[in-house]
N, C-alpha and C positions, 0 to 999 in steps of 0.2 A: 289623617296621615298615620300609617302603621308605624309602630315603634319597634326598635331593634334591641334585642338582648343577646349579647355574646356570652357563651358559656364554655367552660373548659377547665382543665386542671394543669398538672405538671408531669404528665406521662404516668399512667397507672395510678393516678390519685383520685379518680372518681368521676371524670368527665362523662363517661357513658351512663353513670347513675343519674346525673343531672338531665341528660337527654331523655332517659326513660321516665324520669319524674315529670318533665315538661310535656311529655305525651299525654299526661293525665289531664292537663288543663284545656278547657274549651277556649280560653282567651289567648292561648299560645299555639302558634303553628310552628312546628319544628321542621326546618328544611331537611329533606330526606338524606342528605349526605353532608360530610364536612364541607363547609363553604370556604374554599381556599383561594378564591380569585384575588383577594386583596393582599394577603400576607405572603403568599407563595413566592418563591424565587421566580422572577419575571412577571409577577402580578402587577396590580395597579400601583402599589407603593413603589416598586422598582421603576415602573414606567414614569411615574411622577418625578422621581429623582433624575432620570435621564433627561426629561423634558425641561426641568427647571433648575437643576444644579449643574449637570454636565454641559448642556447647551450645544454639545458637539453634534453636528448633523449626522456623522457616521454612527454615533452612539444612539441618537434618536431613532434612526432608521432600524438599527438592530434591535432596540428596545421594543419597538412596535411589532417587528417580526416575531420576537420572542414572546411577546404578549399574545399574539395571534396563535402561536404554536401551543402555548400553555392552554389557551381557551379551547383549542381543538381537542386537546387531551381531556380536559375537564368535561367537554360536551359529549365526548364519545360514549355511546351506549354499549356497555360491555356485553358481549355474547361469546359463545363458544368459539366462534370463528373470527372474532375481532380482537385487536389489542385491548388491553385493560384501559378503561376510562372511568370517569366519575359519574357518567350518565346524566349530566345536567340538562341535556336536551330532552331526555325522557321525563324528567321531573318538571319541565316547563313547557311541555308539548311543542318541542323544537323551537321555542322562542329564544333560548339562550344564544345560540349561534347567530341568529338574525340580529339580536340586540347588540352583540359584540361587534358585528360588522357595521352596524349603524353608528355605534360609538366611535369607531375608528374613523369613519367618514366625517364625523363631527369635529374631531380634534386635528385632523391633518389639513395642511394648506394645499398641497398638491403632490403628485407623483412625478418622478423623473427617472430616466434610464441611468444606471450606475453599475459599476463593477468595483470590487474591492478585495484586498487580501483577506478580509474578514469573511467574505463569501467563500473564498478558497479554503479557509480553515475549516469550514463546516461541511465540505464535500467528503464523501467516502474516498478511500484510497484509490479505488478504480476510477471513479469519476474525476478525481484530481489529476491522475496520470493521463487519462484520455484528453482532458481539456488542455493540459500542457502541450501535448503534441498537436492538438487541433488548432491551438493558437498560432502555430506557424503557417497554417493554411487559411484560416478564416479571419475575417475582420474583427477588430476589437468590439464593435457593436454587437456581434453575435453573442458575446458572453455577458452583456449587460442585462440587468434585471430591474424590475420596477422597485424604486426606492421611495421612502416616505419622507417628505419635508413637513415638519409639524412644529410650529411656534405659537401655540394658543396662549391666551392670557390665562393666568392661574384661575381666575374667577370662572372663565368659560370651561376650562378643563374640569374643575371640580363640579360645576353644574352638570356637565355631561356625564361624569362618572357617577354622581349621586343618582341621576336619572336612570342610568344603566342598572345600578344595583336595585333601585326601587322597582323598576320594570321586571327584572328577573324574579324578585321576590313575589311580585304581584302575579306573575305568570304561574309560579308554583302554587300559590294560594288559590288562584282561579281553577287550576286543574283539580283541586280537591274540594271545590265549592265551599271553601271555608271563609269565615269572617272574623278573624282574630284581632286582638288588640296588639299583640306582639308577634314578630317573627323571631324565632330563636335560632341562632347560628352557631354551630359547633366549631370551635377553633377558628373563627373568622379573624381573630386578632392574636398577635404574639403579645401576651399580657405580661411580659417579663421586664420591660423597661418603660419609663415615662415617655420617652421619645416615640416608641412604637405605638403605645396606647393613644397618645394625643394625635399622632399622625393618622392613625386609623379612624379615630372618633370623628375627624372632620368629614368623613365620607357619609355620615349619617346625621339626620336632623334631630333625632331623639334616640340617644344611645345609652345603654346600661350594660354592666358586666356582672355576671355571677361566676365566681371562681371557687373551685373546690380543692381542698388539700387533705392529705391523709398521713397517718403515721408512717414515717420513713422506713421503719422496719418491715412493714407490709409492702410498701412500694418496692423495696429492694428485692423481695422474693417474687414479686408479681409483674416485673417488667415484661411486656409482651415480646416474645422471641428473645428475651435477654438483651434487648437493644441498648445502645448507648454506652455499654461497658464491655471491656474485653472478655473473651471467653476462656482462653487457654491459660488462666492463672488461678490461684487458689481463692477461696471465698473471702479471706481477709483482704487480699489485694483487690478483689472486686469491690469490697466494701469501701476501701479507700478511694477508689475511682468514683464510686457511687456518691460518696459524701461530697467530693469536689463538684460533681455534676449537680447534685441537689442544692448546694449552697449557691452556685452560680445562677441558677434559675430564680432563686428567691432573694437575691441580693437587695432588691428594692421593695420586697413584699410588705414590710411594715409601713412604708409610706404609701404604697399603692392602695392598700386596703382602707386608707383614710379618705380616698377620693369619694366624693358624694355620689358618683354614679357607679361605684363598685361595691359589691357585697362579697365578702369572703366567708365561706362556710366550711365546716369540718365534715368529712365523709362519715366519720364515726358518729358525730352528733346528728347527722341526717337520719341515721339508722336508730340510734339509741334514744334520741329525743325528737322523733319524727314530727309530731304536731308543733312543737316549739320552733323547730327549724323552718317548717313550712310557713308558719306565721311570719317569720322574718322575711321569707321570700315574698309572700303575699303583700306585706307592708312595703317592701322595697320596690316592687313592681306596681304597686297600687292596684292590685287585683282583688275584686270583691269576693270572689268565690272562696269559701272557707275550706281550709285543708281537710277538715273532717269529711267533706263531701267527695274527696277524691276516691276513686274506686280501687286504687292500688292494682290495677290491671297490668300495667307495664313496669312499675317499680314497687317491689314489695320489700319493706324493711326487714321482715322476718327472713325472707329468702337471702337478702343481702347481708344478713348478720354473719354469715359464714366467712365473709371477707374481712372481718375484724379479728385482730390478734392472730393472724395466720402464722406469724413468726414463732409463736409458742409451740407449734406442732412440728417444728423443724428438728432434725437430728443434731447430734453433737458436732457434726462437721461444720455447722453454721454458728456455733457458740461464740467464737472469737469475733466473727464478722458482725453479729448482732451487738455484741458488747462494744465494739468500736463505734458503731453507729450511735448507740446510746450515749457514749462519751462525747462524741463530736456534735450531736444534734439534740441536746436535751430539751431545748425549747419547743421542738416540734413533736415530741412524743405524746401519745394519747394514753393517759394513765387513769382515766376515770372508770 
């Protein structure tokens, strides 16, 4: 049975470095894109909540439809003439969509004709207006659509979901003619709270996490597209917003890193103490291949060293912002 390792960070904290590092291992197969089917809005976790917490037939029907819609977007192979997708069908030789449909058939009880205001809310303005007038002329049944009734036992649902994920991963592995010990999944889990971690871990028989963090001063200046913080304010105010965001994501990190299936590493240590950090990873994953044998073809500590202490190269316009971060987040600073 293939084992699963989730890897990721906290936005610009080094998740892509872990991805490149895992490419070096023969025993690890890295899924070619972020695997978001579990944690994404309308993904498996949201579907589970609708099925077993809400129990509302309307919510269950909508949750399955939303799950199908998400899966279609994740499956879509991005080309110049198509909408953006995550190309999961490409990476699994078109098995992803087939497996999703099979999973849905396993968890539903039956279909039935139905119409609802929730369907109306999802229509475009033009479609909504046309249907309002058409309703005066056409029978109610004309506007009904197939709805899903699904009340599986939790055991059967989880069994089907685990089988779905395993088959997706195996299809991706088979495409590359690989025989790994682990499949590495980038950002498959929201590793910020215990509830999300344990809810997600149930979907895997053998699950581990490798989480990477980085000096907040470098994260602050390296946010991709400056996301998650406002743009039209000065750098000190941006730093204040950043600190709030930074603390919120790491509220439980001291307890999370104590979990036996979790390894927290430092981005800076991965670069400055490469062999020592890799030995930690090897021991954690119980991988026999020694770190000294890695070719550094995908991840080069030397090349990545330019991403350490970037904040020191900033101009005076960042001085107050960096000082504020240092005052608010002293325990996260890398000063070695």
